[in-house]
N, C-alpha and C positions, 0 to 999 in steps of 0.2 A: 851139195850135201843136204842143205835145208829144204830142198824141193822134194826129197824122198826118192830121188833117182840113185842108181848105182854110181859109186865114185871110188877113187883110190885114196885110202886114208894115208898112204905113204907119200902123198903129194908134198913137195917141199914146203909150201906155205902152211898146210895143215900140221905138218910135223913140227915146224918152228913154233906155231901157236901152242901146240900141246907141250912142247919143251918148256916154254916160258911159263905156262900155267903150272906145270909140275914143280918148277922152282918156287913159285908163289905158294902153292899148297904145302910144299915141304916146309917153308918158313912158318906157315900157319900151324902145321902139325907139331912143330918143335917149340911153340910158345909155352911159357910157364902158365899154369892155370890162373894166376893172378893178373895176367896181361890182357884183360878184357877189352880195353880201349884199342890196343894194337890189333887184337884179333878182329874186332869190328871193322877197323880201317882196312885191313887186308881183305876181308870178305867183301867190302864195298868195292875194292879194286877188281875182285874176281867176278862178281855178279853184276848184272844190269840193275837189279833191285835188291835191297835189303831194307826191310821195314823197321820201324822203331822197336817192335817186339820180335826179335829174331835171334835164334841161338842154334848153333851146331856144335856138338861136342867133338873134339878131335880124337882120333884122326878122321879126316874126311878126304874123299878123292873124287875128282871129276876130270873130264877131258878138256873142256873149253870154258865152262863157267858162264860165258856170255849168253848161252842158250837156256839158262835156268832162270825162271821168274818166280818170285815168292810173293804170297799174299801176306797179310798182317798176322802176327802172332804165330810164327813158325818155330817148331822145335824138332831137332833130330838128335838122337842119342849117338853113341860111339859107332864108328866104322860105317858111315853112310857112303855108298859109292853110287855116283850118277854118271853113266856114259851118255853124254849129252851131245851127240852128233845132230840131233833134232831138238826142237823146243821141248822143254819139260816145264810145265806150269803147275804151280801149287796154289790152291785157294787159301782163304783165311782159316786160321785156327787148325792147322795141320800138325799132327804129332806123329813122329816116326821112331820106332823102336831101334835097338842096336842091330848092327850087321845087316841092314836093309840094302838091297841092290836094285837100282833102277836102270834098265838098259834100253836105250832107243835104237841101238845098233842091231842089225841082222846081217848074217853072211849067207851066201848062196848055199842051197842044199846040194847042188851039183858040184862034185869034187873038182872038175876041170875049171869051172868058173871060180870056185873058192881058191884054187891055186893061183889065180890071177890077182889075188889079194883085194877083190872087190868087197864092198859093203854098202849098205844103205841104212838110213836112219829114219825112223817114223816117230812122230811126236807122242808124248804122253801128257795127259791132263788129269790132275788129281783135284777133286772138288773141295768145297769148304767143309770144315769140321770132320775131316777124314783122319782116322787113326790106323796106322799100318804097324802091325806087330813085328817083333824082332825076327830076324832071319828070313823075312819075306823077300820075294823077287817080283818086280814089276817089269813085264816085257814090253817090247816095242809096240807102238800103235794103240796102247790101252788107254781108256778113259775110265775113271772111277768117280761115281756120283757123290753128291753131297751127303754128309752124315754117315758114310759107309765105314765099317770097321773090317779090316783084313786081319785074320788070325795069324799068329806066329807060324813061321815056316811055310807059308803059302807061296805058290807060284802062280801069279796072275797072268794069264795068257789071252783073256778076252775081256771086253768091257763089262763093267759092273754098274748097275743102276744105283740111284740114291737110296738111302735108308735101309741098307741090308748089312747083315753080318755074313761074311764070306770067308771060307778057309779051305785048305787042302792043296793037293798037287795032282792034277791041276785045280786051281781055286774054283770053288763053286758056291753058290748062294746056300747058306744054311738056314737062315730065317730072316724075316723082315724085322727091322728095329722099330718098335713102337715108342711113344713118349713114355719115359720112365722118370720117376722122381729122383732128384739128386740125393746122394747120401747125406745124412745129417752129420753135422760136425760135432 
């Protein structure tokens, strides 16, 4: 699965892993909003890495958890879904809006092959200081460069360079991001 080759997701070992993760995620998603410590402990069980500054608003969903790696200062709003059959890597200072979906999984285009229940997973890399707007979809095999902003509702199907604002379906570069002064408080 992690090699990018076609595999059977209904394999007994993979099915058991996903079932155990679903139970853990169910527990996370049912926690009271004031149970921060318990939530952090459960997320640490789920993921290989959770940094000091790490927050995901429930509900959250993923397939395995162990294939997701977070940089420092990660925030995701409600309803983040990550299908992590392959590695999903987030840089530092990543912000994700509500209802974002990140899919490493791809199924065959050919109907006969798809009927065999095959799938494969391609890794996704999201750079430092990336902001992904609400309702965006990030598809398999995509890399997003540092400091890039993805507009709400975008469907990212191809790599995006650093320092751009990109939006649309399919997502395309709208403009470069230049140094801008921070808003005054």
